[in-house]
C-alpha positions, 0 to 999 in steps of 0.5 A: 490504469486500466484493469486489463493493463492489472491482467497483463502485469500480472500474467508477466509476474506470475512467469517469472521465477518464483524465489523461495522466501530465506529463513531468518530474513524480513519480509521487506529490506531497504536499503540506500534507495533513490527513483529518478526521473527525467526532472530528478530524484523522488525519493533517496536514500532510503533505509529501512526493514520491515518484520512480520506482521508490524504497521507501517505508516508512510507520510509526509506532504505530497511531492513526498515519493509516498508513492512511488516508494511502495512502487518500487517496493511492489516492483513496479518501479526500478530503484536507480540507487539501491536495494531492496529485498524480500525476504531476501531476495529483489521484489519481481519474484515474490508473488506474496507482495500486494500493490493496492493503488490510489482510487484516482489511478484506476478504469472504474469504467472497465466491465467488471465486477466484484467477483472477476475483480477478486479472482485475478488474485489467483491469477499469479498461481493460476496462471491467465488461461486457467479456469478456477478450482474450487479451491479458488472461489473458495478462497474468493470468497473467504476474502469477500467475507473479510472484507464484508463484501458477500453480497456485492459480489456479482455488482459492475465496479463502477456502481460502488462506493469509494470504502466499497471499490476499497473493500473490494481491493483489499479482498482482492489482495487478501486472494492473492494470499499476499503477506505484504500489502502495500496501500496508497492513500486508502482513506483519501476519500472516503467519508468517517464510517468508510475510514472507519470500516477500511481501519476495522479491516486493517485490523483484523488483517493482523489474524491473517499474520499480514505486513502493512506498509500504508502512506496517509497524510493523517499524522495523528491516525497515523500514531494511534492506528500502527505500530511505527510510522516513516515521515519523509520528505524526498530523503527519510527524516524519520522511521520508529515509534511515533512519539518519537518521529514526530518530534517538532523538529523532525516534522517542521524538517519533513513539512517545512513551511506548509507546516503550522504547529498548535499546542493542544490538550491531546499534544501537538497537532500538525497542520499543513496546506499541502493540497497543492503542489505535485508528487513524481508518479503520484 
């Protein structure tokens, strides 16, 4: 994904009719959703709701369809089956959704600064060729400040570390005034300190009333840092409280022969060996 393609996608998005939020509707409703590609279904029969302010971790082995699920909710992919609603309407009519892709999908050699990328979050509200107003600049500066990237605003994006790149994307979503952030493997490839920084920012997003849906590989982190978890392997295995969803039966059902369960003083430890598996669209 290049930043030029990202700008084009956003400009197409803001030209659509933006749907009003229906009162008393959950921020996200997913009902019987399936997405098929030429070689079969990436996900199938996925159903759940997400309420405002919740933090949902999506976990499962490589090839489970985690990225596909996030993309279809964001409106990047269309569901083959089923229905998705954001505040009562289909995803395409909402500017309140921010999709943060895996860093490996981005062209980091594109010649833009951190500030340029964060300002892209304002395009949906400004229009592609309108100059930012003072209020837009203020929102961008506030977003950069929240993720502690103000001092990097003029830096080229290819000069950033992995953690800084991820914080920049979160700032872009904040500048968009996103109410639902879909984050695809935001911690992958980061060192422990950078992971802690991102998790701390996720905690801070509660004060911004941002709802989070985050795909992860780390089951322990999902259980400790998120109030709800979803376990999938193309089909829904379970969604809800981590202690209930991460039962031995569910984990074996999701990971199969790739999972090794070890009993420790802290409880059941799950070790997967799925690093070499592929996934549709992930």
